[in-house]
C-alpha beads as a LAMMPS data file, in Angstrom:
LAMMPS data file: protein, C-alpha beads

78 atoms
77 bonds

1 atom types
1 bond types

-500.0 500.0 xlo xhi
-500.0 500.0 ylo yhi
-500.0 500.0 zlo zhi

Masses

1 110.0

Atoms # bond

1 1 1 12.628 -0.075 8.819
2 1 1 14.155 -3.145 10.359
3 1 1 11.610 -5.371 8.601
4 1 1 9.130 -4.624 5.860
5 1 1 5.686 -4.681 7.423
6 1 1 6.879 -3.679 10.881
7 1 1 6.975 0.128 10.946
8 1 1 7.953 1.908 14.158
9 1 1 5.067 2.283 16.619
10 1 1 4.932 6.045 15.979
11 1 1 4.140 5.470 12.278
12 1 1 1.527 2.703 12.626
13 1 1 -1.953 3.497 11.341
14 1 1 -5.187 1.696 10.565
15 1 1 -7.101 4.006 8.229
16 1 1 -9.631 2.688 5.687
17 1 1 -9.413 4.332 2.280
18 1 1 -10.115 3.832 -1.427
19 1 1 -7.924 4.233 -4.464
20 1 1 -8.929 7.400 -6.292
21 1 1 -7.334 6.298 -9.578
22 1 1 -6.160 3.094 -11.205
23 1 1 -2.850 2.346 -9.498
24 1 1 -0.567 -0.479 -8.403
25 1 1 0.903 -2.206 -5.366
26 1 1 4.677 -2.639 -5.055
27 1 1 6.998 -4.154 -2.466
28 1 1 9.937 -1.970 -3.604
29 1 1 8.907 1.692 -3.697
30 1 1 12.395 3.172 -3.866
31 1 1 14.190 1.126 -6.532
32 1 1 12.214 -0.889 -9.085
33 1 1 8.590 0.004 -8.239
34 1 1 7.726 -3.392 -9.761
35 1 1 3.935 -3.762 -9.982
36 1 1 2.960 -6.683 -7.719
37 1 1 -0.736 -6.088 -8.420
38 1 1 -2.834 -3.627 -10.396
39 1 1 -5.490 -1.859 -8.333
40 1 1 -8.473 -0.289 -10.101
41 1 1 -9.999 2.969 -8.879
42 1 1 -12.290 2.299 -5.919
43 1 1 -10.210 -0.540 -4.441
44 1 1 -10.613 -0.755 -0.655
45 1 1 -7.330 -0.383 1.242
46 1 1 -6.268 0.029 4.834
47 1 1 -3.312 2.346 5.383
48 1 1 -0.847 0.888 7.885
49 1 1 1.801 3.615 7.734
50 1 1 3.143 6.458 5.653
51 1 1 6.933 6.186 5.611
52 1 1 7.344 9.330 3.492
53 1 1 5.293 11.836 1.507
54 1 1 5.224 9.690 -1.628
55 1 1 4.087 6.226 -0.484
56 1 1 1.506 4.633 1.781
57 1 1 2.086 1.167 3.224
58 1 1 -1.272 -0.605 2.957
59 1 1 -3.044 -3.914 2.938
60 1 1 -5.531 -4.776 0.263
61 1 1 -8.051 -7.578 0.607
62 1 1 -8.829 -9.868 -2.334
63 1 1 -6.252 -8.671 -4.843
64 1 1 -4.555 -11.906 -5.873
65 1 1 -6.408 -15.210 -5.444
66 1 1 -8.568 -13.624 -2.729
67 1 1 -5.616 -13.199 -0.366
68 1 1 -4.742 -10.152 1.700
69 1 1 -1.767 -8.409 0.134
70 1 1 0.485 -5.812 1.727
71 1 1 2.673 -3.326 -0.041
72 1 1 3.155 0.281 -1.025
73 1 1 0.912 2.463 -3.187
74 1 1 1.646 5.993 -4.405
75 1 1 -0.039 8.425 -2.007
76 1 1 -1.191 10.542 -4.962
77 1 1 -3.530 7.686 -5.955
78 1 1 -5.439 7.325 -2.661

Bonds

1 1 1 2
2 1 2 3
3 1 3 4
4 1 4 5
5 1 5 6
6 1 6 7
7 1 7 8
8 1 8 9
9 1 9 10
10 1 10 11
11 1 11 12
12 1 12 13
13 1 13 14
14 1 14 15
15 1 15 16
16 1 16 17
17 1 17 18
18 1 18 19
19 1 19 20
20 1 20 21
21 1 21 22
22 1 22 23
23 1 23 24
24 1 24 25
25 1 25 26
26 1 26 27
27 1 27 28
28 1 28 29
29 1 29 30
30 1 30 31
31 1 31 32
32 1 32 33
33 1 33 34
34 1 34 35
35 1 35 36
36 1 36 37
37 1 37 38
38 1 38 39
39 1 39 40
40 1 40 41
41 1 41 42
42 1 42 43
43 1 43 44
44 1 44 45
45 1 45 46
46 1 46 47
47 1 47 48
48 1 48 49
49 1 49 50
50 1 50 51
51 1 51 52
52 1 52 53
53 1 53 54
54 1 54 55
55 1 55 56
56 1 56 57
57 1 57 58
58 1 58 59
59 1 59 60
60 1 60 61
61 1 61 62
62 1 62 63
63 1 63 64
64 1 64 65
65 1 65 66
66 1 66 67
67 1 67 68
68 1 68 69
69 1 69 70
70 1 70 71
71 1 71 72
72 1 72 73
73 1 73 74
74 1 74 75
75 1 75 76
76 1 76 77
77 1 77 78
């Protein structure tokens, strides 16, 4: 992707979903997988794209200080 958060038009989604398991949000899914935020099971997400079969690019409302946070979650956890 040219910019994180701007997937090609063909990959853009807007699908509400929930985390099925305790999981995490990362901004670097392919190198460090650093946990930006922990997400308990049942967290409401909106999928924005699925760049591969392992990760979903999502936004999560009210994760850190009540702000909307975007990042990647493992697809196995949603």
